[in-house]
PyMOL Python script that loads the backbone (N, CA, C, O; Angstrom):
from pymol import cmd

cmd.read_pdbstr("""\
ATOM      1  N   MET A   1       0.949  -1.632   0.018  1.00  0.00           N
ATOM      2  CA  MET A   1       0.129   0.332  -0.417  1.00  0.00           C
ATOM      3  C   MET A   1       0.494   0.864  -0.052  1.00  0.00           C
ATOM      4  O   MET A   1       1.232   0.629   0.905  1.00  0.00           O
ATOM      5  N   LYS A   2       0.245   2.135  -0.577  1.00  0.00           N
ATOM      6  CA  LYS A   2       1.111   3.426  -0.971  1.00  0.00           C
ATOM      7  C   LYS A   2       0.987   4.481   0.613  1.00  0.00           C
ATOM      8  O   LYS A   2       0.037   4.778   1.338  1.00  0.00           O
ATOM      9  N   ARG A   3       2.171   4.741   0.633  1.00  0.00           N
ATOM     10  CA  ARG A   3       1.968   5.906   1.810  1.00  0.00           C
ATOM     11  C   ARG A   3       1.165   6.500   2.138  1.00  0.00           C
ATOM     12  O   ARG A   3       0.778   6.512   3.306  1.00  0.00           O
ATOM     13  N   GLU A   4       0.630   7.227   1.142  1.00  0.00           N
ATOM     14  CA  GLU A   4      -0.664   8.039   1.235  1.00  0.00           C
ATOM     15  C   GLU A   4      -1.811   7.791   1.622  1.00  0.00           C
ATOM     16  O   GLU A   4      -2.736   8.442   2.108  1.00  0.00           O
ATOM     17  N   VAL A   5      -1.615   6.683   1.318  1.00  0.00           N
ATOM     18  CA  VAL A   5      -3.333   5.634   1.611  1.00  0.00           C
ATOM     19  C   VAL A   5      -2.801   5.097   2.939  1.00  0.00           C
ATOM     20  O   VAL A   5      -3.737   4.862   3.703  1.00  0.00           O
ATOM     21  N   ALA A   6      -1.751   4.860   3.396  1.00  0.00           N
ATOM     22  CA  ALA A   6      -1.942   4.310   4.832  1.00  0.00           C
ATOM     23  C   ALA A   6      -2.105   5.750   5.891  1.00  0.00           C
ATOM     24  O   ALA A   6      -2.806   5.875   6.896  1.00  0.00           O
ATOM     25  N   GLU A   7      -1.321   6.587   5.336  1.00  0.00           N
ATOM     26  CA  GLU A   7      -1.617   7.871   6.410  1.00  0.00           C
ATOM     27  C   GLU A   7      -3.269   8.537   6.425  1.00  0.00           C
ATOM     28  O   GLU A   7      -3.863   9.224   7.256  1.00  0.00           O
ATOM     29  N   GLY A   8      -3.654   7.986   5.126  1.00  0.00           N
ATOM     30  CA  GLY A   8      -5.133   8.424   4.917  1.00  0.00           C
ATOM     31  C   GLY A   8      -5.922   7.419   5.838  1.00  0.00           C
ATOM     32  O   GLY A   8      -6.929   7.944   6.313  1.00  0.00           O
ATOM     33  N   ILE A   9      -5.762   6.355   6.142  1.00  0.00           N
ATOM     34  CA  ILE A   9      -6.457   5.183   6.825  1.00  0.00           C
ATOM     35  C   ILE A   9      -5.742   5.920   8.348  1.00  0.00           C
ATOM     36  O   ILE A   9      -6.314   6.740   9.065  1.00  0.00           O
ATOM     37  N   SER A  10      -4.822   5.540   8.486  1.00  0.00           N
ATOM     38  CA  SER A  10      -4.626   6.364  10.052  1.00  0.00           C
ATOM     39  C   SER A  10      -5.265   7.454  10.338  1.00  0.00           C
ATOM     40  O   SER A  10      -5.883   7.458  11.402  1.00  0.00           O
ATOM     41  N   ALA A  11      -5.292   8.513   9.591  1.00  0.00           N
ATOM     42  CA  ALA A  11      -6.217   9.601  10.020  1.00  0.00           C
ATOM     43  C   ALA A  11      -7.714   9.464  10.496  1.00  0.00           C
ATOM     44  O   ALA A  11      -8.319  10.082  11.372  1.00  0.00           O
ATOM     45  N   ALA A  12      -8.289   8.045   9.293  1.00  0.00           N
ATOM     46  CA  ALA A  12      -9.307   8.254   9.397  1.00  0.00           C
ATOM     47  C   ALA A  12      -9.795   7.019  10.952  1.00  0.00           C
ATOM     48  O   ALA A  12     -10.872   6.785  11.499  1.00  0.00           O
ATOM     49  N   LEU A  13      -8.732   6.635  11.125  1.00  0.00           N
ATOM     50  CA  LEU A  13      -8.801   5.579  12.681  1.00  0.00           C
ATOM     51  C   LEU A  13      -8.786   6.512  13.325  1.00  0.00           C
ATOM     52  O   LEU A  13      -9.556   6.243  14.247  1.00  0.00           O
ATOM     53  N   LYS A  14      -8.258   7.878  13.534  1.00  0.00           N
ATOM     54  CA  LYS A  14      -8.353   8.725  14.504  1.00  0.00           C
ATOM     55  C   LYS A  14      -9.297   8.940  14.940  1.00  0.00           C
ATOM     56  O   LYS A  14      -9.489   9.065  16.150  1.00  0.00           O
ATOM     57  N   GLN A  15     -10.132   9.039  14.067  1.00  0.00           N
ATOM     58  CA  GLN A  15     -11.613  10.276  13.680  1.00  0.00           C
ATOM     59  C   GLN A  15     -12.918   8.936  14.722  1.00  0.00           C
ATOM     60  O   GLN A  15     -13.586   9.189  15.725  1.00  0.00           O
ATOM     61  N   VAL A  16     -12.825   7.653  13.961  1.00  0.00           N
ATOM     62  CA  VAL A  16     -13.277   6.591  14.357  1.00  0.00           C
ATOM     63  C   VAL A  16     -12.840   6.249  15.831  1.00  0.00           C
ATOM     64  O   VAL A  16     -13.785   6.085  16.603  1.00  0.00           O
ATOM     65  N   GLU A  17     -11.982   6.156  16.189  1.00  0.00           N
ATOM     66  CA  GLU A  17     -11.065   6.206  17.692  1.00  0.00           C
ATOM     67  C   GLU A  17     -12.090   6.720  18.591  1.00  0.00           C
ATOM     68  O   GLU A  17     -12.606   6.168  19.562  1.00  0.00           O
ATOM     69  N   GLN A  18     -12.314   7.989  18.047  1.00  0.00           N
ATOM     70  CA  GLN A  18     -13.140   9.584  19.033  1.00  0.00           C
ATOM     71  C   GLN A  18     -14.555   9.339  18.686  1.00  0.00           C
ATOM     72  O   GLN A  18     -15.398  10.052  19.231  1.00  0.00           O
ATOM     73  N   ALA A  19     -14.937   8.408  17.834  1.00  0.00           N
ATOM     74  CA  ALA A  19     -16.269   8.393  17.368  1.00  0.00           C
ATOM     75  C   ALA A  19     -16.817   7.439  18.556  1.00  0.00           C
ATOM     76  O   ALA A  19     -17.672   7.846  19.342  1.00  0.00           O
ATOM     77  N   LEU A  20     -16.282   6.183  18.626  1.00  0.00           N
ATOM     78  CA  LEU A  20     -16.188   5.419  19.348  1.00  0.00           C
ATOM     79  C   LEU A  20     -16.149   5.463  21.088  1.00  0.00           C
ATOM     80  O   LEU A  20     -16.873   4.835  21.862  1.00  0.00           O
ATOM     81  N   GLY A  21     -15.110   6.373  21.385  1.00  0.00           N
ATOM     82  CA  GLY A  21     -15.176   7.086  22.523  1.00  0.00           C
ATOM     83  C   GLY A  21     -16.221   7.658  23.126  1.00  0.00           C
ATOM     84  O   GLY A  21     -16.539   7.569  24.312  1.00  0.00           O
ATOM     85  N   GLN A  22     -16.837   8.351  22.115  1.00  0.00           N
ATOM     86  CA  GLN A  22     -18.142   9.135  22.167  1.00  0.00           C
ATOM     87  C   GLN A  22     -19.376   8.291  22.519  1.00  0.00           C
ATOM     88  O   GLN A  22     -20.064   8.697  23.456  1.00  0.00           O
ATOM     89  N   LEU A  23     -19.857   6.813  21.684  1.00  0.00           N
ATOM     90  CA  LEU A  23     -20.713   5.823  21.873  1.00  0.00           C
ATOM     91  C   LEU A  23     -20.297   5.669  22.944  1.00  0.00           C
ATOM     92  O   LEU A  23     -21.098   6.119  23.763  1.00  0.00           O
ATOM     93  N   ASP A  24     -19.250   5.167  23.487  1.00  0.00           N
ATOM     94  CA  ASP A  24     -18.845   4.517  25.132  1.00  0.00           C
ATOM     95  C   ASP A  24     -19.214   5.325  25.987  1.00  0.00           C
ATOM     96  O   ASP A  24     -19.517   4.710  27.009  1.00  0.00           O
ATOM     97  N   ILE A  25     -19.391   6.796  26.129  1.00  0.00           N
ATOM     98  CA  ILE A  25     -19.587   7.444  26.946  1.00  0.00           C
ATOM     99  C   ILE A  25     -21.654   7.659  27.124  1.00  0.00           C
ATOM    100  O   ILE A  25     -22.361   7.821  28.119  1.00  0.00           O
ATOM    101  N   ALA A  26     -21.930   7.567  25.882  1.00  0.00           N
ATOM    102  CA  ALA A  26     -23.564   7.701  25.734  1.00  0.00           C
ATOM    103  C   ALA A  26     -23.986   6.357  26.234  1.00  0.00           C
ATOM    104  O   ALA A  26     -24.868   6.318  27.092  1.00  0.00           O
ATOM    105  N   ILE A  27     -23.341   5.032  25.701  1.00  0.00           N
ATOM    106  CA  ILE A  27     -23.689   4.026  26.345  1.00  0.00           C
ATOM    107  C   ILE A  27     -23.723   3.725  28.269  1.00  0.00           C
ATOM    108  O   ILE A  27     -24.478   3.103  29.017  1.00  0.00           O
ATOM    109  N   CYS A  28     -22.915   4.257  28.391  1.00  0.00           N
ATOM    110  CA  CYS A  28     -23.010   3.835  29.858  1.00  0.00           C
ATOM    111  C   CYS A  28     -24.104   4.445  30.647  1.00  0.00           C
ATOM    112  O   CYS A  28     -24.402   3.845  31.680  1.00  0.00           O
ATOM    113  N   SER A  29     -24.907   5.763  30.297  1.00  0.00           N
ATOM    114  CA  SER A  29     -26.005   6.043  30.630  1.00  0.00           C
ATOM    115  C   SER A  29     -27.265   5.279  30.477  1.00  0.00           C
ATOM    116  O   SER A  29     -28.310   5.622  31.029  1.00  0.00           O
ATOM    117  N   VAL A  30     -27.096   3.778  29.385  1.00  0.00           N
ATOM    118  CA  VAL A  30     -28.430   3.298  29.105  1.00  0.00           C
ATOM    119  C   VAL A  30     -28.590   2.442  30.762  1.00  0.00           C
ATOM    120  O   VAL A  30     -27.748   1.805  31.394  1.00  0.00           O
ATOM    121  N   GLU A  31     -29.845   2.722  31.038  1.00  0.00           N
ATOM    122  CA  GLU A  31     -30.245   2.235  32.404  1.00  0.00           C
ATOM    123  C   GLU A  31     -30.221   0.642  32.603  1.00  0.00           C
ATOM    124  O   GLU A  31     -30.084   0.033  33.664  1.00  0.00           O
ATOM    125  N   SER A  32     -30.384   0.137  31.342  1.00  0.00           N
ATOM    126  CA  SER A  32     -30.932  -1.737  31.508  1.00  0.00           C
ATOM    127  C   SER A  32     -29.300  -2.383  31.427  1.00  0.00           C
ATOM    128  O   SER A  32     -28.715  -2.306  30.346  1.00  0.00           O
ATOM    129  N   GLU A  33     -28.545  -3.072  32.726  1.00  0.00           N
ATOM    130  CA  GLU A  33     -26.979  -3.097  32.775  1.00  0.00           C
ATOM    131  C   GLU A  33     -27.121  -4.494  31.581  1.00  0.00           C
ATOM    132  O   GLU A  33     -26.020  -4.732  31.084  1.00  0.00           O
ATOM    133  N   SER A  34     -27.904  -5.139  31.217  1.00  0.00           N
ATOM    134  CA  SER A  34     -27.426  -6.416  30.131  1.00  0.00           C
ATOM    135  C   SER A  34     -27.604  -5.821  28.714  1.00  0.00           C
ATOM    136  O   SER A  34     -27.184  -6.349  27.685  1.00  0.00           O
ATOM    137  N   GLU A  35     -28.437  -4.380  28.813  1.00  0.00           N
ATOM    138  CA  GLU A  35     -28.444  -3.809  27.353  1.00  0.00           C
ATOM    139  C   GLU A  35     -27.057  -3.331  26.997  1.00  0.00           C
ATOM    140  O   GLU A  35     -26.463  -3.587  25.950  1.00  0.00           O
ATOM    141  N   ARG A  36     -26.618  -2.601  28.006  1.00  0.00           N
ATOM    142  CA  ARG A  36     -25.533  -1.898  28.431  1.00  0.00           C
ATOM    143  C   ARG A  36     -24.282  -2.597  28.211  1.00  0.00           C
ATOM    144  O   ARG A  36     -23.434  -2.343  27.356  1.00  0.00           O
ATOM    145  N   LYS A  37     -24.274  -3.539  29.120  1.00  0.00           N
ATOM    146  CA  LYS A  37     -23.197  -5.179  28.641  1.00  0.00           C
ATOM    147  C   LYS A  37     -23.127  -5.441  27.082  1.00  0.00           C
ATOM    148  O   LYS A  37     -22.065  -5.546  26.469  1.00  0.00           O
ATOM    149  N   ARG A  38     -23.785  -5.489  26.784  1.00  0.00           N
ATOM    150  CA  ARG A  38     -24.040  -6.175  25.126  1.00  0.00           C
ATOM    151  C   ARG A  38     -23.616  -4.773  24.147  1.00  0.00           C
ATOM    152  O   ARG A  38     -23.046  -4.830  23.058  1.00  0.00           O
ATOM    153  N   MET A  39     -23.906  -3.964  24.609  1.00  0.00           N
ATOM    154  CA  MET A  39     -23.471  -2.872  23.635  1.00  0.00           C
ATOM    155  C   MET A  39     -22.093  -2.927  23.684  1.00  0.00           C
ATOM    156  O   MET A  39     -21.504  -2.929  22.603  1.00  0.00           O
ATOM    157  N   ILE A  40     -21.272  -2.986  24.997  1.00  0.00           N
ATOM    158  CA  ILE A  40     -20.184  -2.223  25.056  1.00  0.00           C
ATOM    159  C   ILE A  40     -19.308  -3.884  24.516  1.00  0.00           C
ATOM    160  O   ILE A  40     -18.097  -3.963  24.313  1.00  0.00           O
ATOM    161  N   GLY A  41     -19.946  -4.633  24.429  1.00  0.00           N
ATOM    162  CA  GLY A  41     -19.237  -5.859  24.204  1.00  0.00           C
ATOM    163  C   GLY A  41     -19.356  -5.727  22.701  1.00  0.00           C
ATOM    164  O   GLY A  41     -18.449  -6.096  21.955  1.00  0.00           O
ATOM    165  N   VAL A  42     -20.487  -5.195  22.268  1.00  0.00           N
ATOM    166  CA  VAL A  42     -20.012  -4.845  20.597  1.00  0.00           C
ATOM    167  C   VAL A  42     -18.994  -3.930  20.275  1.00  0.00           C
ATOM    168  O   VAL A  42     -18.210  -4.055  19.334  1.00  0.00           O
ATOM    169  N   ILE A  43     -19.035  -2.880  21.196  1.00  0.00           N
ATOM    170  CA  ILE A  43     -17.457  -1.601  20.898  1.00  0.00           C
ATOM    171  C   ILE A  43     -16.640  -2.834  20.834  1.00  0.00           C
ATOM    172  O   ILE A  43     -16.455  -3.360  19.736  1.00  0.00           O
ATOM    173  N   LEU A  44     -16.081  -3.395  22.022  1.00  0.00           N
ATOM    174  CA  LEU A  44     -14.710  -4.251  21.947  1.00  0.00           C
ATOM    175  C   LEU A  44     -14.598  -4.913  21.062  1.00  0.00           C
ATOM    176  O   LEU A  44     -13.471  -5.107  20.606  1.00  0.00           O
ATOM    177  N   ASP A  45     -15.793  -5.542  20.452  1.00  0.00           N
ATOM    178  CA  ASP A  45     -15.515  -6.630  18.975  1.00  0.00           C
ATOM    179  C   ASP A  45     -15.142  -5.746  17.879  1.00  0.00           C
ATOM    180  O   ASP A  45     -14.588  -6.227  16.890  1.00  0.00           O
ATOM    181  N   ILE A  46     -15.461  -4.162  17.980  1.00  0.00           N
ATOM    182  CA  ILE A  46     -15.187  -3.419  16.858  1.00  0.00           C
ATOM    183  C   ILE A  46     -13.881  -2.828  16.699  1.00  0.00           C
ATOM    184  O   ILE A  46     -13.139  -2.592  15.746  1.00  0.00           O
ATOM    185  N   VAL A  47     -13.838  -2.621  18.320  1.00  0.00           N
ATOM    186  CA  VAL A  47     -11.947  -1.903  18.435  1.00  0.00           C
ATOM    187  C   VAL A  47     -11.275  -3.294  18.212  1.00  0.00           C
ATOM    188  O   VAL A  47     -10.608  -3.325  17.178  1.00  0.00           O
ATOM    189  N   GLY A  48     -11.290  -4.297  18.838  1.00  0.00           N
ATOM    190  CA  GLY A  48     -10.118  -5.366  18.252  1.00  0.00           C
ATOM    191  C   GLY A  48      -9.958  -5.718  16.647  1.00  0.00           C
ATOM    192  O   GLY A  48      -8.940  -5.706  15.954  1.00  0.00           O
ATOM    193  N   ASP A  49     -11.556  -6.089  16.243  1.00  0.00           N
ATOM    194  CA  ASP A  49     -11.140  -6.332  14.638  1.00  0.00           C
ATOM    195  C   ASP A  49     -10.615  -5.018  14.111  1.00  0.00           C
ATOM    196  O   ASP A  49      -9.960  -5.409  13.144  1.00  0.00           O
ATOM    197  N   ILE A  50     -10.522  -4.034  14.134  1.00  0.00           N
ATOM    198  CA  ILE A  50      -9.939  -2.791  13.744  1.00  0.00           C
ATOM    199  C   ILE A  50      -8.384  -2.639  14.307  1.00  0.00           C
ATOM    200  O   ILE A  50      -7.538  -1.804  13.986  1.00  0.00           O
ATOM    201  N   HIS A  51      -8.324  -3.397  14.967  1.00  0.00           N
ATOM    202  CA  HIS A  51      -6.971  -3.034  15.515  1.00  0.00           C
ATOM    203  C   HIS A  51      -6.378  -4.517  14.850  1.00  0.00           C
ATOM    204  O   HIS A  51      -5.332  -4.325  14.230  1.00  0.00           O
ATOM    205  N   ARG A  52      -6.666  -5.417  14.853  1.00  0.00           N
ATOM    206  CA  ARG A  52      -6.407  -6.628  14.302  1.00  0.00           C
ATOM    207  C   ARG A  52      -6.113  -6.580  12.898  1.00  0.00           C
ATOM    208  O   ARG A  52      -4.973  -6.900  12.563  1.00  0.00           O
ATOM    209  N   HIS A  53      -7.099  -6.169  11.846  1.00  0.00           N
ATOM    210  CA  HIS A  53      -7.516  -6.435  10.723  1.00  0.00           C
ATOM    211  C   HIS A  53      -6.849  -4.649  10.032  1.00  0.00           C
ATOM    212  O   HIS A  53      -6.259  -4.519   8.959  1.00  0.00           O
ATOM    213  N   ILE A  54      -7.002  -4.114  10.493  1.00  0.00           N
ATOM    214  CA  ILE A  54      -6.791  -2.531   9.890  1.00  0.00           C
ATOM    215  C   ILE A  54      -5.223  -2.220  10.420  1.00  0.00           C
ATOM    216  O   ILE A  54      -4.205  -2.570   9.823  1.00  0.00           O
ATOM    217  N   THR A  55      -5.278  -1.482  11.678  1.00  0.00           N
ATOM    218  CA  THR A  55      -4.109  -0.866  12.345  1.00  0.00           C
ATOM    219  C   THR A  55      -2.984  -1.095  12.454  1.00  0.00           C
ATOM    220  O   THR A  55      -1.954  -0.422  12.463  1.00  0.00           O
ATOM    221  N   LEU A  56      -3.410  -2.862  12.602  1.00  0.00           N
ATOM    222  CA  LEU A  56      -1.773  -3.863  12.521  1.00  0.00           C
ATOM    223  C   LEU A  56      -0.984  -4.035  11.099  1.00  0.00           C
ATOM    224  O   LEU A  56       0.219  -4.124  10.853  1.00  0.00           O
ATOM    225  N   THR A  57      -2.377  -4.049  10.093  1.00  0.00           N
ATOM    226  CA  THR A  57      -1.602  -3.840   8.773  1.00  0.00           C
ATOM    227  C   THR A  57      -1.030  -3.037   8.171  1.00  0.00           C
ATOM    228  O   THR A  57      -0.071  -3.182   7.414  1.00  0.00           O
ATOM    229  N   VAL A  58      -1.744  -1.851   8.552  1.00  0.00           N
ATOM    230  CA  VAL A  58      -0.906  -0.265   8.219  1.00  0.00           C
ATOM    231  C   VAL A  58       0.393  -0.447   9.195  1.00  0.00           C
ATOM    232  O   VAL A  58       1.435  -0.713   8.594  1.00  0.00           O
ATOM    233  N   ALA A  59       0.468  -0.350  10.497  1.00  0.00           N
ATOM    234  CA  ALA A  59       1.920  -0.399  10.801  1.00  0.00           C
ATOM    235  C   ALA A  59       2.773  -1.737  10.478  1.00  0.00           C
ATOM    236  O   ALA A  59       3.989  -1.773  10.666  1.00  0.00           O
ATOM    237  N   ARG A  60       2.311  -2.422  10.164  1.00  0.00           N
ATOM    238  CA  ARG A  60       3.296  -3.690   9.624  1.00  0.00           C
ATOM    239  C   ARG A  60       4.461  -2.784   8.410  1.00  0.00           C
ATOM    240  O   ARG A  60       5.691  -2.762   8.364  1.00  0.00           O
ATOM    241  N   GLU A  61       3.568  -2.218   7.675  1.00  0.00           N
ATOM    242  CA  GLU A  61       4.143  -1.656   6.698  1.00  0.00           C
ATOM    243  C   GLU A  61       4.879  -0.268   6.784  1.00  0.00           C
ATOM    244  O   GLU A  61       5.902  -0.018   6.147  1.00  0.00           O
ATOM    245  N   TYR A  62       4.184   0.702   7.729  1.00  0.00           N
ATOM    246  CA  TYR A  62       4.701   1.803   8.353  1.00  0.00           C
ATOM    247  C   TYR A  62       4.601   2.093   9.802  1.00  0.00           C
ATOM    248  O   TYR A  62       3.704   2.742  10.340  1.00  0.00           O
ATOM    249  N   PRO A  63       5.658   1.519  10.392  1.00  0.00           N
ATOM    250  CA  PRO A  63       5.394   1.332  12.152  1.00  0.00           C
ATOM    251  C   PRO A  63       5.172   2.493  12.645  1.00  0.00           C
ATOM    252  O   PRO A  63       4.555   2.587  13.706  1.00  0.00           O
ATOM    253  N   ASP A  64       5.773   3.947  11.768  1.00  0.00           N
ATOM    254  CA  ASP A  64       5.622   4.918  12.405  1.00  0.00           C
ATOM    255  C   ASP A  64       4.131   5.553  12.804  1.00  0.00           C
ATOM    256  O   ASP A  64       3.890   6.341  13.718  1.00  0.00           O
ATOM    257  N   LEU A  65       3.233   4.989  11.870  1.00  0.00           N
ATOM    258  CA  LEU A  65       1.931   5.469  11.749  1.00  0.00           C
ATOM    259  C   LEU A  65       1.447   4.618  13.086  1.00  0.00           C
ATOM    260  O   LEU A  65       0.375   5.100  13.452  1.00  0.00           O
ATOM    261  N   HIS A  66       1.797   3.672  13.832  1.00  0.00           N
ATOM    262  CA  HIS A  66       0.645   3.064  14.795  1.00  0.00           C
ATOM    263  C   HIS A  66       0.570   3.934  15.716  1.00  0.00           C
ATOM    264  O   HIS A  66       1.492   4.622  16.154  1.00  0.00           O
ATOM    265  N   PRO A  67      -0.757   3.926  16.102  1.00  0.00           N
ATOM    266  CA  PRO A  67      -1.551   5.394  16.858  1.00  0.00           C
ATOM    267  C   PRO A  67      -0.565   5.438  18.699  1.00  0.00           C
ATOM    268  O   PRO A  67      -0.260   6.329  19.491  1.00  0.00           O
ATOM    269  N   ASP A  68      -0.444   4.372  18.653  1.00  0.00           N
ATOM    270  CA  ASP A  68       0.685   4.429  20.121  1.00  0.00           C
ATOM    271  C   ASP A  68       2.159   4.919  20.277  1.00  0.00           C
ATOM    272  O   ASP A  68       2.859   4.956  21.289  1.00  0.00           O
ATOM    273  N   GLY A  69       2.430   5.280  19.009  1.00  0.00           N
ATOM    274  CA  GLY A  69       3.745   5.543  18.388  1.00  0.00           C
ATOM    275  C   GLY A  69       4.914   4.320  18.226  1.00  0.00           C
ATOM    276  O   GLY A  69       6.031   4.640  17.821  1.00  0.00           O
ATOM    277  N   TYR A  70       4.660   3.139  18.505  1.00  0.00           N
ATOM    278  CA  TYR A  70       5.430   2.045  18.031  1.00  0.00           C
ATOM    279  C   TYR A  70       6.061   2.136  17.022  1.00  0.00           C
ATOM    280  O   TYR A  70       5.488   2.360  15.956  1.00  0.00           O
ATOM    281  N   SER A  71       7.168   2.011  17.090  1.00  0.00           N
ATOM    282  CA  SER A  71       8.162   2.254  15.736  1.00  0.00           C
ATOM    283  C   SER A  71       9.074   0.463  15.894  1.00  0.00           C
ATOM    284  O   SER A  71      10.196   0.262  16.358  1.00  0.00           O
ATOM    285  N   ARG A  72       8.146  -0.512  15.356  1.00  0.00           N
ATOM    286  CA  ARG A  72       8.610  -1.649  15.908  1.00  0.00           C
ATOM    287  C   ARG A  72       8.172  -2.547  14.397  1.00  0.00           C
ATOM    288  O   ARG A  72       7.119  -2.189  13.869  1.00  0.00           O
ATOM    289  N   THR A  73       8.646  -3.229  13.992  1.00  0.00           N
ATOM    290  CA  THR A  73       7.728  -4.710  13.641  1.00  0.00           C
ATOM    291  C   THR A  73       7.087  -5.341  13.935  1.00  0.00           C
ATOM    292  O   THR A  73       7.427  -6.215  14.732  1.00  0.00           O
ATOM    293  N   TRP A  74       5.616  -5.246  13.392  1.00  0.00           N
ATOM    294  CA  TRP A  74       4.794  -6.468  13.861  1.00  0.00           C
ATOM    295  C   TRP A  74       4.211  -7.774  12.704  1.00  0.00           C
ATOM    296  O   TRP A  74       3.560  -8.728  13.128  1.00  0.00           O
TER     297      TRP A  74
END
""", "prot")
cmd.dss("prot")
cmd.show_as("cartoon", "prot")
cmd.util.cbc("prot")
cmd.orient("prot")
């Protein structure tokens, strides 16, 4: 993948992370504990999939674009 594409993905991931954080905050207000846990579980699944299938794919090729600042080979 070209670096420009990887940078675009990295920038978009930052926006997704912010949106998921806002969603998590909103979900914390759900009255039903079972609904709240189910919704948080969905968010955790999404975050895990994004990390495994997108973030690490970009970081393998461009370690400097890892969102946590890791510059190592994945």
